[in-house]
A tleap script that builds the chain and sets N, CA, C and O, in Angstrom:
source leaprc.protein.ff14SB
mol = sequence {
  NTHR LYS ASP ALA ASP GLU LEU LEU ASP GLN
  PHE ILE SER HIE LEU GLU ASP ALA CYS LEU
  THR LEU VAL GLY ILE PRO PHE SER VAL LEU
  ASP LYS LYS ALA GLU LYS LYS LEU LEU THR
  SER ARG ARG GLN GLY LEU ILE ASP ARG LEU
  GLU LYS SER SER GLN GLN ASP GLU ILE LEU
  ARG THR CYS VAL ILE LEU ILE TYR GLN GLN
  THR LYS ASN LEU MET ILE SER GLY LYS THR
  MET THR ALA LEU VAL MET ASN LEU PHE GLU
  GLN GLU LYS LYS ILE PRO THR ARG VAL THR
  GLU VAL LEU MET ASP LEU LYS ARG ASP ASN
  ASP VAL SER PRO GLU LEU LEU HIE LEU VAL
  LYS GLN PHE GLY THR ALA LYS ASN SER LYS
  ALA LEU ALA ALA ILE SER GLU THR CSER
}
set mol.1.N position { -5.542 -30.030 104.086 }
set mol.1.CA position { -4.438 -29.705 102.878 }
set mol.1.C position { -4.095 -27.674 103.024 }
set mol.1.O position { -3.311 -27.088 102.277 }
set mol.2.N position { -4.924 -26.972 104.167 }
set mol.2.CA position { -4.576 -26.062 104.587 }
set mol.2.C position { -3.358 -25.946 105.289 }
set mol.2.O position { -2.787 -24.984 104.775 }
set mol.3.N position { -2.553 -26.480 106.320 }
set mol.3.CA position { -1.581 -27.145 106.500 }
set mol.3.C position { -0.427 -27.194 105.678 }
set mol.3.O position { 0.578 -26.490 105.582 }
set mol.4.N position { -0.886 -28.325 105.051 }
set mol.4.CA position { 0.085 -28.066 103.855 }
set mol.4.C position { 0.339 -27.121 102.707 }
set mol.4.O position { 1.156 -27.188 101.788 }
set mol.5.N position { -0.316 -26.480 102.920 }
set mol.5.CA position { -0.534 -25.615 101.746 }
set mol.5.C position { 0.681 -24.238 102.494 }
set mol.5.O position { 1.538 -23.534 101.960 }
set mol.6.N position { 0.066 -24.391 104.282 }
set mol.6.CA position { 0.420 -23.244 104.631 }
set mol.6.C position { 2.231 -23.850 105.173 }
set mol.6.O position { 3.090 -23.166 105.729 }
set mol.7.N position { 2.286 -24.779 104.909 }
set mol.7.CA position { 4.061 -25.600 105.036 }
set mol.7.C position { 4.336 -25.122 104.043 }
set mol.7.O position { 5.033 -24.107 104.055 }
set mol.8.N position { 3.876 -25.697 102.790 }
set mol.8.CA position { 4.783 -25.194 100.933 }
set mol.8.C position { 4.946 -23.882 101.333 }
set mol.8.O position { 6.105 -23.680 101.694 }
set mol.9.N position { 4.133 -22.783 101.417 }
set mol.9.CA position { 4.606 -21.444 101.289 }
set mol.9.C position { 5.704 -20.975 102.180 }
set mol.9.O position { 6.409 -19.987 101.976 }
set mol.10.N position { 5.784 -21.952 103.384 }
set mol.10.CA position { 7.184 -21.966 104.520 }
set mol.10.C position { 8.078 -22.345 104.097 }
set mol.10.O position { 9.121 -21.699 104.200 }
set mol.11.N position { 8.029 -23.553 103.446 }
set mol.11.CA position { 9.138 -23.879 102.847 }
set mol.11.C position { 9.360 -23.078 100.951 }
set mol.11.O position { 9.922 -23.978 100.327 }
set mol.12.N position { 9.213 -22.280 100.313 }
set mol.12.CA position { 9.298 -22.036 99.941 }
set mol.12.C position { 9.752 -20.318 99.954 }
set mol.12.O position { 10.353 -19.921 98.955 }
set mol.13.N position { 9.494 -19.421 100.958 }
set mol.13.CA position { 9.588 -18.878 101.597 }
set mol.13.C position { 11.282 -18.616 102.301 }
set mol.13.O position { 12.033 -17.647 102.409 }
set mol.14.N position { 11.337 -20.198 102.705 }
set mol.14.CA position { 12.692 -20.108 103.384 }
set mol.14.C position { 13.534 -20.409 101.931 }
set mol.14.O position { 14.725 -20.099 101.929 }
set mol.15.N position { 12.928 -21.026 100.649 }
set mol.15.CA position { 14.230 -21.468 99.417 }
set mol.15.C position { 14.453 -19.776 99.143 }
set mol.15.O position { 15.635 -19.510 99.361 }
set mol.16.N position { 13.844 -18.829 98.822 }
set mol.16.CA position { 13.361 -17.277 98.148 }
set mol.16.C position { 14.821 -17.025 99.815 }
set mol.16.O position { 15.961 -16.743 99.448 }
set mol.17.N position { 14.647 -17.121 100.919 }
set mol.17.CA position { 15.659 -16.134 101.214 }
set mol.17.C position { 16.844 -16.686 101.891 }
set mol.17.O position { 17.644 -16.011 102.540 }
set mol.18.N position { 16.907 -17.992 101.693 }
set mol.18.CA position { 18.764 -18.582 102.365 }
set mol.18.C position { 19.297 -19.351 101.097 }
set mol.18.O position { 20.358 -19.024 100.565 }
set mol.19.N position { 18.287 -20.692 100.501 }
set mol.19.CA position { 18.634 -21.301 99.623 }
set mol.19.C position { 19.601 -20.704 98.516 }
set mol.19.O position { 20.825 -20.579 98.517 }
set mol.20.N position { 18.679 -20.391 97.611 }
set mol.20.CA position { 18.976 -20.151 96.528 }
set mol.20.C position { 20.301 -18.761 96.233 }
set mol.20.O position { 21.098 -18.840 95.298 }
set mol.21.N position { 20.290 -17.969 96.901 }
set mol.21.CA position { 21.381 -17.281 96.777 }
set mol.21.C position { 22.404 -17.461 97.155 }
set mol.21.O position { 23.332 -16.728 96.815 }
set mol.22.N position { 22.670 -19.179 98.526 }
set mol.22.CA position { 23.661 -19.564 98.017 }
set mol.22.C position { 24.711 -20.424 97.347 }
set mol.22.O position { 25.932 -20.575 97.304 }
set mol.23.N position { 23.474 -20.956 96.796 }
set mol.23.CA position { 23.921 -21.499 96.027 }
set mol.23.C position { 24.551 -20.831 94.578 }
set mol.23.O position { 25.088 -21.472 93.675 }
set mol.24.N position { 24.249 -18.856 94.642 }
set mol.24.CA position { 24.484 -18.273 93.848 }
set mol.24.C position { 23.127 -17.967 92.460 }
set mol.24.O position { 23.369 -17.405 91.392 }
set mol.25.N position { 22.020 -18.409 92.805 }
set mol.25.CA position { 21.310 -19.000 92.155 }
set mol.25.C position { 20.282 -17.481 92.709 }
set mol.25.O position { 19.575 -17.559 93.713 }
set mol.26.N position { 20.378 -16.090 91.806 }
set mol.26.CA position { 19.392 -15.245 92.448 }
set mol.26.C position { 17.992 -15.579 92.571 }
set mol.26.O position { 17.925 -16.743 92.174 }
set mol.27.N position { 16.848 -15.196 92.903 }
set mol.27.CA position { 15.102 -16.116 92.789 }
set mol.27.C position { 14.688 -14.542 92.067 }
set mol.27.O position { 14.836 -13.389 92.472 }
set mol.28.N position { 14.213 -15.023 91.041 }
set mol.28.CA position { 13.473 -13.547 90.466 }
set mol.28.C position { 12.021 -14.910 90.347 }
set mol.28.O position { 11.987 -16.136 90.247 }
set mol.29.N position { 10.916 -13.691 90.441 }
set mol.29.CA position { 9.541 -14.449 90.514 }
set mol.29.C position { 9.197 -14.253 89.101 }
set mol.29.O position { 9.658 -13.205 88.648 }
set mol.30.N position { 8.322 -15.167 88.037 }
set mol.30.CA position { 8.532 -15.408 87.379 }
set mol.30.C position { 7.168 -14.625 87.246 }
set mol.30.O position { 6.488 -14.297 88.218 }
set mol.31.N position { 6.745 -14.280 85.514 }
set mol.31.CA position { 5.074 -13.145 85.559 }
set mol.31.C position { 4.600 -14.733 85.292 }
set mol.31.O position { 5.039 -15.880 85.211 }
set mol.32.N position { 3.370 -13.933 85.218 }
set mol.32.CA position { 1.982 -15.324 84.520 }
set mol.32.C position { 2.232 -15.598 83.677 }
set mol.32.O position { 1.945 -16.751 83.353 }
set mol.33.N position { 2.932 -14.742 82.745 }
set mol.33.CA position { 2.790 -15.451 81.318 }
set mol.33.C position { 3.613 -16.487 80.960 }
set mol.33.O position { 3.329 -17.303 80.083 }
set mol.34.N position { 4.916 -16.485 81.794 }
set mol.34.CA position { 6.343 -16.880 81.724 }
set mol.34.C position { 5.634 -18.223 82.648 }
set mol.34.O position { 5.739 -19.357 82.179 }
set mol.35.N position { 5.014 -18.033 83.797 }
set mol.35.CA position { 5.170 -18.929 84.570 }
set mol.35.C position { 4.258 -20.243 83.500 }
set mol.35.O position { 4.754 -21.312 83.142 }
set mol.36.N position { 3.160 -19.854 83.249 }
set mol.36.CA position { 1.948 -20.596 82.574 }
set mol.36.C position { 2.457 -21.679 80.706 }
set mol.36.O position { 2.067 -22.684 80.112 }
set mol.37.N position { 3.695 -20.384 80.497 }
set mol.37.CA position { 4.285 -21.444 78.905 }
set mol.37.C position { 4.909 -22.249 80.174 }
set mol.37.O position { 4.597 -23.437 80.263 }
set mol.38.N position { 5.714 -21.727 81.104 }
set mol.38.CA position { 6.872 -22.932 81.608 }
set mol.38.C position { 5.804 -24.705 81.949 }
set mol.38.O position { 6.114 -25.840 81.585 }
set mol.39.N position { 4.582 -24.253 82.738 }
set mol.39.CA position { 3.817 -25.019 82.803 }
set mol.39.C position { 3.214 -25.873 81.817 }
set mol.39.O position { 2.976 -27.068 81.986 }
set mol.40.N position { 2.894 -24.965 80.406 }
set mol.40.CA position { 2.208 -25.467 79.368 }
set mol.40.C position { 3.654 -26.860 78.415 }
set mol.40.O position { 3.625 -27.976 77.896 }
set mol.41.N position { 4.614 -25.832 78.701 }
set mol.41.CA position { 5.808 -26.581 77.766 }
set mol.41.C position { 6.110 -28.077 79.279 }
set mol.41.O position { 6.255 -29.177 78.746 }
set mol.42.N position { 6.177 -28.124 80.561 }
set mol.42.CA position { 6.760 -29.354 80.951 }
set mol.42.C position { 5.294 -30.373 80.946 }
set mol.42.O position { 5.393 -31.598 80.891 }
set mol.43.N position { 4.214 -29.801 80.998 }
set mol.43.CA position { 3.187 -30.952 80.832 }
set mol.43.C position { 3.008 -31.443 79.627 }
set mol.43.O position { 2.299 -32.449 79.598 }
set mol.44.N position { 3.556 -30.936 78.281 }
set mol.44.CA position { 3.638 -31.025 77.270 }
set mol.44.C position { 4.870 -32.335 77.214 }
set mol.44.O position { 4.738 -33.459 76.728 }
set mol.45.N position { 5.995 -31.770 77.848 }
set mol.45.CA position { 7.253 -32.930 77.992 }
set mol.45.C position { 6.458 -34.275 79.033 }
set mol.45.O position { 6.292 -35.416 78.603 }
set mol.46.N position { 6.102 -33.878 80.251 }
set mol.46.CA position { 5.386 -35.466 80.384 }
set mol.46.C position { 4.380 -36.129 79.388 }
set mol.46.O position { 4.684 -37.159 78.785 }
set mol.47.N position { 3.255 -35.553 79.244 }
set mol.47.CA position { 2.410 -36.212 78.621 }
set mol.47.C position { 3.074 -37.168 77.278 }
set mol.47.O position { 2.454 -38.060 76.698 }
set mol.48.N position { 4.212 -36.809 77.028 }
set mol.48.CA position { 5.001 -37.483 75.636 }
set mol.48.C position { 5.440 -38.436 76.350 }
set mol.48.O position { 5.064 -39.571 76.056 }
set mol.49.N position { 6.372 -38.241 77.507 }
set mol.49.CA position { 7.017 -39.200 78.390 }
set mol.49.C position { 5.707 -40.640 78.432 }
set mol.49.O position { 5.561 -41.723 77.866 }
set mol.50.N position { 4.964 -39.805 79.479 }
set mol.50.CA position { 3.766 -40.701 79.709 }
set mol.50.C position { 2.852 -41.659 78.373 }
set mol.50.O position { 2.155 -42.602 78.748 }
set mol.51.N position { 2.931 -41.337 76.911 }
set mol.51.CA position { 2.487 -41.711 75.601 }
set mol.51.C position { 3.318 -42.890 75.345 }
set mol.51.O position { 2.823 -43.883 74.813 }
set mol.52.N position { 4.696 -42.838 75.732 }
set mol.52.CA position { 5.832 -43.468 75.116 }
set mol.52.C position { 6.446 -44.623 75.830 }
set mol.52.O position { 7.118 -45.550 75.376 }
set mol.53.N position { 5.842 -44.207 77.771 }
set mol.53.CA position { 6.053 -45.346 78.780 }
set mol.53.C position { 5.790 -46.513 78.889 }
set mol.53.O position { 4.573 -46.490 78.702 }
set mol.54.N position { 6.047 -47.508 79.054 }
set mol.54.CA position { 5.272 -48.609 79.821 }
set mol.54.C position { 5.586 -49.801 80.511 }
set mol.54.O position { 5.149 -50.940 80.675 }
set mol.55.N position { 6.961 -48.731 81.006 }
set mol.55.CA position { 6.862 -49.270 82.796 }
set mol.55.C position { 6.137 -48.702 83.455 }
set mol.55.O position { 5.875 -47.523 83.221 }
set mol.56.N position { 5.526 -49.466 84.614 }
set mol.56.CA position { 4.058 -49.566 85.801 }
set mol.56.C position { 4.586 -48.384 86.497 }
set mol.56.O position { 3.616 -47.670 86.753 }
set mol.57.N position { 6.058 -47.653 87.072 }
set mol.57.CA position { 6.456 -47.292 87.768 }
set mol.57.C position { 6.371 -45.719 87.664 }
set mol.57.O position { 5.996 -44.762 88.342 }
set mol.58.N position { 7.082 -46.065 86.101 }
set mol.58.CA position { 7.234 -44.485 85.026 }
set mol.58.C position { 5.860 -43.735 84.945 }
set mol.58.O position { 5.713 -42.517 85.043 }
set mol.59.N position { 4.747 -44.798 84.723 }
set mol.59.CA position { 3.736 -44.153 84.152 }
set mol.59.C position { 2.604 -43.624 85.668 }
set mol.59.O position { 1.675 -42.823 85.555 }
set mol.60.N position { 2.930 -44.177 86.717 }
set mol.60.CA position { 1.930 -43.998 87.789 }
set mol.60.C position { 3.147 -42.608 88.437 }
set mol.60.O position { 2.670 -41.794 89.227 }
set mol.61.N position { 4.053 -42.526 88.187 }
set mol.61.CA position { 4.862 -41.282 88.384 }
set mol.61.C position { 4.495 -39.809 87.877 }
set mol.61.O position { 4.185 -38.791 88.496 }
set mol.62.N position { 4.660 -40.104 86.420 }
set mol.62.CA position { 4.008 -39.176 85.127 }
set mol.62.C position { 2.439 -39.048 85.313 }
set mol.62.O position { 1.850 -38.021 84.975 }
set mol.63.N position { 2.091 -39.635 85.610 }
set mol.63.CA position { 0.409 -39.708 85.699 }
set mol.63.C position { 0.419 -38.861 86.964 }
set mol.63.O position { 0.162 -37.698 86.650 }
set mol.64.N position { 0.608 -38.988 88.221 }
set mol.64.CA position { 0.206 -38.757 89.606 }
set mol.64.C position { 1.236 -36.777 89.345 }
set mol.64.O position { 0.834 -35.819 90.005 }
set mol.65.N position { 2.296 -36.639 88.463 }
set mol.65.CA position { 2.922 -35.716 88.838 }
set mol.65.C position { 2.130 -34.462 87.413 }
set mol.65.O position { 2.229 -33.263 87.154 }
set mol.66.N position { 1.710 -35.139 87.089 }
set mol.66.CA position { 0.701 -34.463 86.060 }
set mol.66.C position { -0.767 -33.765 86.196 }
set mol.66.O position { -1.173 -32.660 85.837 }
set mol.67.N position { -1.344 -34.763 86.804 }
set mol.67.CA position { -2.869 -34.686 87.644 }
set mol.67.C position { -2.102 -33.501 88.898 }
set mol.67.O position { -2.207 -32.324 88.554 }
set mol.68.N position { -1.648 -33.652 89.750 }
set mol.68.CA position { -0.999 -32.151 90.417 }
set mol.68.C position { -0.769 -31.494 89.220 }
set mol.68.O position { -1.850 -31.408 88.636 }
set mol.69.N position { -0.225 -31.186 88.828 }
set mol.69.CA position { 0.095 -29.714 88.117 }
set mol.69.C position { -1.196 -29.623 87.418 }
set mol.69.O position { -1.356 -28.403 87.394 }
set mol.70.N position { -2.090 -30.075 86.907 }
set mol.70.CA position { -3.195 -29.742 86.389 }
set mol.70.C position { -4.125 -29.375 87.775 }
set mol.70.O position { -4.849 -28.389 87.639 }
set mol.71.N position { -4.163 -29.903 88.778 }
set mol.71.CA position { -5.486 -29.315 89.987 }
set mol.71.C position { -4.716 -28.386 90.673 }
set mol.71.O position { -5.391 -27.522 91.233 }
set mol.72.N position { -3.560 -28.297 90.799 }
set mol.72.CA position { -2.886 -27.025 91.724 }
set mol.72.C position { -2.328 -26.140 91.065 }
set mol.72.O position { -2.107 -25.037 91.565 }
set mol.73.N position { -1.949 -26.479 89.665 }
set mol.73.CA position { -1.310 -25.215 88.761 }
set mol.73.C position { 0.654 -25.395 89.889 }
set mol.73.O position { 1.232 -24.331 90.111 }
set mol.74.N position { 1.159 -26.398 90.273 }
set mol.74.CA position { 2.215 -26.675 90.870 }
set mol.74.C position { 3.099 -27.502 90.000 }
set mol.74.O position { 2.698 -28.274 89.130 }
set mol.75.N position { 4.129 -27.307 90.263 }
set mol.75.CA position { 5.132 -28.797 89.711 }
set mol.75.C position { 5.966 -29.284 90.555 }
set mol.75.O position { 6.726 -28.649 91.286 }
set mol.76.N position { 5.808 -30.707 90.452 }
set mol.76.CA position { 6.567 -31.448 91.646 }
set mol.76.C position { 7.550 -32.380 90.824 }
set mol.76.O position { 7.437 -32.690 89.638 }
set mol.77.N position { 8.745 -32.838 91.901 }
set mol.77.CA position { 9.172 -33.794 91.117 }
set mol.77.C position { 9.573 -34.877 92.239 }
set mol.77.O position { 9.225 -34.774 93.416 }
set mol.78.N position { 10.321 -35.890 91.739 }
set mol.78.CA position { 11.165 -37.238 92.469 }
set mol.78.C position { 10.252 -38.492 92.640 }
set mol.78.O position { 9.119 -38.625 92.177 }
set mol.79.N position { 10.880 -39.290 93.311 }
set mol.79.CA position { 10.181 -40.013 93.810 }
set mol.79.C position { 9.435 -39.960 94.545 }
set mol.79.O position { 8.323 -40.396 94.248 }
set mol.80.N position { 9.663 -39.402 95.876 }
set mol.80.CA position { 9.542 -39.403 97.732 }
set mol.80.C position { 8.356 -38.377 97.206 }
set mol.80.O position { 7.275 -38.966 97.219 }
set mol.81.N position { 8.290 -37.522 96.919 }
set mol.81.CA position { 7.183 -36.061 96.552 }
set mol.81.C position { 6.077 -36.953 96.102 }
set mol.81.O position { 5.109 -37.097 96.849 }
set mol.82.N position { 6.122 -37.525 95.029 }
set mol.82.CA position { 5.172 -37.812 94.131 }
set mol.82.C position { 4.420 -38.816 94.880 }
set mol.82.O position { 3.240 -38.663 95.197 }
set mol.83.N position { 5.347 -40.176 95.247 }
set mol.83.CA position { 4.498 -40.310 96.721 }
set mol.83.C position { 4.153 -39.896 97.785 }
set mol.83.O position { 3.895 -40.837 98.535 }
set mol.84.N position { 3.961 -38.572 98.415 }
set mol.84.CA position { 3.570 -37.852 99.528 }
set mol.84.C position { 2.464 -37.326 98.667 }
set mol.84.O position { 1.338 -37.552 99.112 }
set mol.85.N position { 2.530 -36.685 97.550 }
set mol.85.CA position { 0.853 -36.006 96.984 }
set mol.85.C position { 0.956 -36.899 96.620 }
set mol.85.O position { 1.828 -36.744 95.765 }
set mol.86.N position { 0.663 -37.958 96.617 }
set mol.86.CA position { -0.310 -38.988 95.819 }
set mol.86.C position { -1.655 -39.537 96.579 }
set mol.86.O position { -2.814 -39.832 96.289 }
set mol.87.N position { -0.505 -39.482 98.121 }
set mol.87.CA position { -0.955 -40.089 99.441 }
set mol.87.C position { -2.117 -38.648 99.896 }
set mol.87.O position { -2.658 -38.485 100.989 }
set mol.88.N position { -2.258 -37.600 98.438 }
set mol.88.CA position { -3.001 -35.965 99.562 }
set mol.88.C position { -4.136 -36.199 98.594 }
set mol.88.O position { -5.206 -35.757 99.011 }
set mol.89.N position { -4.193 -36.933 97.096 }
set mol.89.CA position { -4.862 -37.176 96.893 }
set mol.89.C position { -6.187 -37.603 96.998 }
set mol.89.O position { -7.080 -37.530 96.154 }
set mol.90.N position { -6.211 -38.035 98.075 }
set mol.90.CA position { -7.552 -38.387 98.969 }
set mol.90.C position { -8.670 -37.898 99.446 }
set mol.90.O position { -9.833 -38.292 99.529 }
set mol.91.N position { -7.583 -36.153 99.997 }
set mol.91.CA position { -8.428 -35.537 99.883 }
set mol.91.C position { -8.606 -34.380 99.406 }
set mol.91.O position { -8.900 -33.355 100.021 }
set mol.92.N position { -8.392 -34.556 98.050 }
set mol.92.CA position { -8.445 -33.278 96.827 }
set mol.92.C position { -10.245 -33.591 96.633 }
set mol.92.O position { -10.915 -34.599 96.410 }
set mol.93.N position { -10.486 -32.423 96.811 }
set mol.93.CA position { -11.828 -32.374 95.735 }
set mol.93.C position { -12.282 -32.458 94.429 }
set mol.93.O position { -13.352 -32.887 93.997 }
set mol.94.N position { -10.989 -31.828 93.666 }
set mol.94.CA position { -10.819 -31.905 92.212 }
set mol.94.C position { -10.447 -33.578 92.087 }
set mol.94.O position { -11.453 -34.288 92.085 }
set mol.95.N position { -9.735 -33.970 92.030 }
set mol.95.CA position { -9.964 -35.600 91.889 }
set mol.95.C position { -10.472 -36.652 92.319 }
set mol.95.O position { -10.132 -36.989 93.453 }
set mol.96.N position { -11.434 -37.506 91.581 }
set mol.96.CA position { -12.412 -38.012 91.452 }
set mol.96.C position { -11.996 -39.122 92.520 }
set mol.96.O position { -10.802 -38.931 92.753 }
set mol.97.N position { -12.386 -40.012 93.138 }
set mol.97.CA position { -12.231 -41.140 93.786 }
set mol.97.C position { -11.636 -42.400 93.394 }
set mol.97.O position { -10.852 -43.211 93.887 }
set mol.98.N position { -12.283 -42.267 92.347 }
set mol.98.CA position { -12.324 -43.624 90.861 }
set mol.98.C position { -10.427 -43.208 90.994 }
set mol.98.O position { -9.594 -44.012 91.413 }
set mol.99.N position { -10.181 -42.085 90.620 }
set mol.99.CA position { -8.891 -42.000 89.890 }
set mol.99.C position { -7.832 -42.507 91.243 }
set mol.99.O position { -7.057 -43.445 91.052 }
set mol.100.N position { -7.881 -41.799 92.606 }
set mol.100.CA position { -7.572 -42.299 93.345 }
set mol.100.C position { -7.146 -43.535 93.417 }
set mol.100.O position { -5.940 -43.754 93.309 }
set mol.101.N position { -8.114 -44.639 93.625 }
set mol.101.CA position { -8.403 -45.724 93.573 }
set mol.101.C position { -7.730 -46.322 92.561 }
set mol.101.O position { -7.204 -47.385 92.889 }
set mol.102.N position { -7.546 -45.912 91.205 }
set mol.102.CA position { -7.294 -46.892 90.254 }
set mol.102.C position { -5.713 -46.992 90.507 }
set mol.102.O position { -5.062 -48.028 90.642 }
set mol.103.N position { -5.272 -45.732 90.538 }
set mol.103.CA position { -3.683 -45.091 91.648 }
set mol.103.C position { -3.143 -46.246 92.154 }
set mol.103.O position { -2.330 -47.081 91.759 }
set mol.104.N position { -3.896 -46.047 93.260 }
set mol.104.CA position { -3.374 -46.897 94.623 }
set mol.104.C position { -3.411 -48.413 94.126 }
set mol.104.O position { -2.580 -49.173 94.623 }
set mol.105.N position { -4.285 -48.898 93.210 }
set mol.105.CA position { -4.306 -49.872 92.958 }
set mol.105.C position { -2.974 -50.576 92.094 }
set mol.105.O position { -2.535 -51.677 92.428 }
set mol.106.N position { -2.354 -49.727 90.852 }
set mol.106.CA position { -2.020 -49.278 89.903 }
set mol.106.C position { 0.296 -49.896 91.055 }
set mol.106.O position { 1.202 -50.699 90.832 }
set mol.107.N position { -0.140 -48.377 92.523 }
set mol.107.CA position { 0.763 -48.550 92.917 }
set mol.107.C position { 1.028 -49.955 93.828 }
set mol.107.O position { 2.121 -50.120 94.371 }
set mol.108.N position { 0.066 -50.838 93.938 }
set mol.108.CA position { 0.030 -51.654 94.548 }
set mol.108.C position { 0.355 -53.135 94.319 }
set mol.108.O position { 0.663 -53.998 95.141 }
set mol.109.N position { 0.227 -53.197 93.156 }
set mol.109.CA position { -0.181 -54.104 92.081 }
set mol.109.C position { 1.021 -54.161 91.600 }
set mol.109.O position { 1.507 -53.033 91.516 }
set mol.110.N position { 2.056 -55.402 91.071 }
set mol.110.CA position { 2.825 -55.633 90.548 }
set mol.110.C position { 2.973 -56.115 89.111 }
set mol.110.O position { 3.796 -55.887 88.225 }
set mol.111.N position { 1.658 -57.014 89.220 }
set mol.111.CA position { 1.146 -57.601 87.140 }
set mol.111.C position { -0.158 -56.985 86.793 }
set mol.111.O position { -1.146 -57.717 86.734 }
set mol.112.N position { -0.277 -55.547 86.526 }
set mol.112.CA position { -1.526 -55.384 85.816 }
set mol.112.C position { -1.651 -55.320 84.496 }
set mol.112.O position { -0.707 -55.349 83.706 }
set mol.113.N position { -2.926 -55.222 84.186 }
set mol.113.CA position { -3.496 -55.471 82.801 }
set mol.113.C position { -3.195 -54.295 82.240 }
set mol.113.O position { -3.301 -53.290 82.943 }
set mol.114.N position { -2.735 -54.166 80.785 }
set mol.114.CA position { -3.353 -53.384 79.654 }
set mol.114.C position { -3.915 -52.229 79.762 }
set mol.114.O position { -3.634 -51.123 79.300 }
set mol.115.N position { -4.602 -52.548 80.315 }
set mol.115.CA position { -5.641 -52.255 79.681 }
set mol.115.C position { -6.286 -50.869 81.329 }
set mol.115.O position { -6.886 -49.794 81.355 }
set mol.116.N position { -5.701 -51.770 82.340 }
set mol.116.CA position { -5.446 -50.682 83.150 }
set mol.116.C position { -4.564 -49.543 83.230 }
set mol.116.O position { -4.945 -48.554 83.855 }
set mol.117.N position { -3.279 -49.562 82.600 }
set mol.117.CA position { -2.016 -48.834 82.603 }
set mol.117.C position { -2.439 -47.858 81.159 }
set mol.117.O position { -2.205 -46.673 80.918 }
set mol.118.N position { -2.952 -48.618 80.577 }
set mol.118.CA position { -3.964 -47.180 79.425 }
set mol.118.C position { -5.248 -46.277 79.912 }
set mol.118.O position { -5.591 -45.282 79.272 }
set mol.119.N position { -6.084 -46.809 81.374 }
set mol.119.CA position { -6.879 -45.754 82.203 }
set mol.119.C position { -5.894 -44.762 82.998 }
set mol.119.O position { -6.170 -43.654 83.458 }
set mol.120.N position { -4.608 -45.491 83.039 }
set mol.120.CA position { -3.818 -44.267 84.126 }
set mol.120.C position { -3.524 -43.519 82.983 }
set mol.120.O position { -3.582 -42.293 83.085 }
set mol.121.N position { -3.190 -44.076 81.806 }
set mol.121.CA position { -2.339 -42.913 80.604 }
set mol.121.C position { -3.640 -41.953 80.266 }
set mol.121.O position { -3.448 -40.771 79.980 }
set mol.122.N position { -4.959 -42.503 80.310 }
set mol.122.CA position { -5.910 -41.448 80.159 }
set mol.122.C position { -5.643 -40.626 81.156 }
set mol.122.O position { -4.921 -39.661 80.900 }
set mol.123.N position { -6.147 -40.802 82.508 }
set mol.123.CA position { -5.657 -40.120 83.474 }
set mol.123.C position { -5.260 -38.917 83.865 }
set mol.123.O position { -5.752 -37.981 84.496 }
set mol.124.N position { -3.369 -39.376 82.883 }
set mol.124.CA position { -2.807 -38.234 83.399 }
set mol.124.C position { -2.793 -37.054 81.797 }
set mol.124.O position { -2.140 -36.022 81.642 }
set mol.125.N position { -3.663 -37.655 80.934 }
set mol.125.CA position { -3.645 -36.795 80.146 }
set mol.125.C position { -5.034 -36.359 79.843 }
set mol.125.O position { -5.533 -35.974 78.785 }
set mol.126.N position { -5.399 -36.472 80.709 }
set mol.126.CA position { -6.833 -35.218 80.849 }
set mol.126.C position { -6.654 -33.845 80.982 }
set mol.126.O position { -6.121 -33.344 81.972 }
set mol.127.N position { -7.064 -33.229 80.057 }
set mol.127.CA position { -6.932 -31.693 79.596 }
set mol.127.C position { -7.352 -30.523 80.740 }
set mol.127.O position { -6.800 -29.423 80.701 }
set mol.128.N position { -8.562 -30.902 81.954 }
set mol.128.CA position { -8.520 -30.725 83.173 }
set mol.128.C position { -9.700 -31.249 83.869 }
set mol.128.O position { -10.548 -32.035 83.446 }
set mol.129.N position { -9.586 -30.566 85.229 }
set mol.129.CA position { -10.658 -31.449 85.788 }
set mol.129.C position { -12.056 -32.085 85.680 }
set mol.129.O position { -12.481 -32.983 86.406 }
set mol.130.N position { -12.650 -31.541 84.758 }
set mol.130.CA position { -14.424 -31.727 84.176 }
set mol.130.C position { -13.445 -32.945 83.538 }
set mol.130.O position { -13.980 -34.042 83.702 }
set mol.131.N position { -12.170 -33.021 82.866 }
set mol.131.CA position { -12.395 -34.325 82.285 }
set mol.131.C position { -11.832 -35.293 82.570 }
set mol.131.O position { -11.876 -36.346 81.933 }
set mol.132.N position { -11.204 -35.082 83.593 }
set mol.132.CA position { -10.351 -36.453 84.562 }
set mol.132.C position { -11.941 -36.602 84.914 }
set mol.132.O position { -12.427 -37.542 84.285 }
set mol.133.N position { -12.755 -36.015 85.639 }
set mol.133.CA position { -14.259 -36.883 86.747 }
set mol.133.C position { -14.804 -37.964 85.473 }
set mol.133.O position { -15.117 -39.147 85.607 }
set mol.134.N position { -14.804 -37.009 84.017 }
set mol.134.CA position { -15.214 -37.962 82.987 }
set mol.134.C position { -14.712 -39.045 82.831 }
set mol.134.O position { -15.155 -40.168 83.072 }
set mol.135.N position { -13.438 -38.599 82.277 }
set mol.135.CA position { -12.940 -40.380 82.557 }
set mol.135.C position { -13.107 -41.220 82.813 }
set mol.135.O position { -13.371 -42.267 82.221 }
set mol.136.N position { -12.938 -40.818 84.190 }
set mol.136.CA position { -13.053 -41.694 85.574 }
set mol.136.C position { -14.483 -42.314 86.471 }
set mol.136.O position { -14.487 -43.034 87.469 }
set mol.137.N position { -16.008 -41.559 85.464 }
set mol.137.CA position { -17.250 -42.061 85.636 }
set mol.137.C position { -17.275 -42.903 84.757 }
set mol.137.O position { -17.858 -43.926 85.116 }
set mol.138.N position { -16.622 -42.931 83.035 }
set mol.138.CA position { -16.335 -43.943 81.774 }
set mol.138.C position { -15.799 -45.102 82.510 }
set mol.138.O position { -16.370 -46.165 82.266 }
set mol.139.N position { -14.857 -45.131 83.333 }
set mol.139.CA position { -13.921 -46.601 83.709 }
set mol.139.C position { -14.406 -47.621 84.145 }
set mol.139.O position { -13.689 -48.595 84.379 }
savepdb mol mol.pdb
quit
C-alpha cells in the first residue's frame, strides 16, 4: 500500500498543480475542522443511502466507500474506483478478512440472501474499525 499511497500523493499533487486551475477552480487546502465536517456529512449521506437501498450493487458500492472512508479518512467515488479499492481490502490490516470475503461474495453472486445484504449494511455503518471487527466476528 506504500506504493499506492505514493501514487495517490503524486496524483493529488498533479491535480493541485495543473488540473484544477485549468478549469478555473482554485485549489485551497481545507483546515482539519472543515475536512472533518465534510467527511462526517458525506458519511451520513452515504449511510442514509445504504439504509434505504435494496439494490445489491448499490449496497456493495456504498459499503466499500464507507469502509474505505472510515479506515483511511479519504473520500472515493465511482464504480471503477470502488472496484479498485475493494481489491486492496485484502491487504488492509484495519479491515477484517471476513469483511473482505463477504464483500467479494456479494460482488460475485447475483442472487444473495437478505441476511447477507443486512450484514453488509452493518459493515458499512460500523462506527469505527473496532466496531467493524466486532461485527465481522459475530457474523
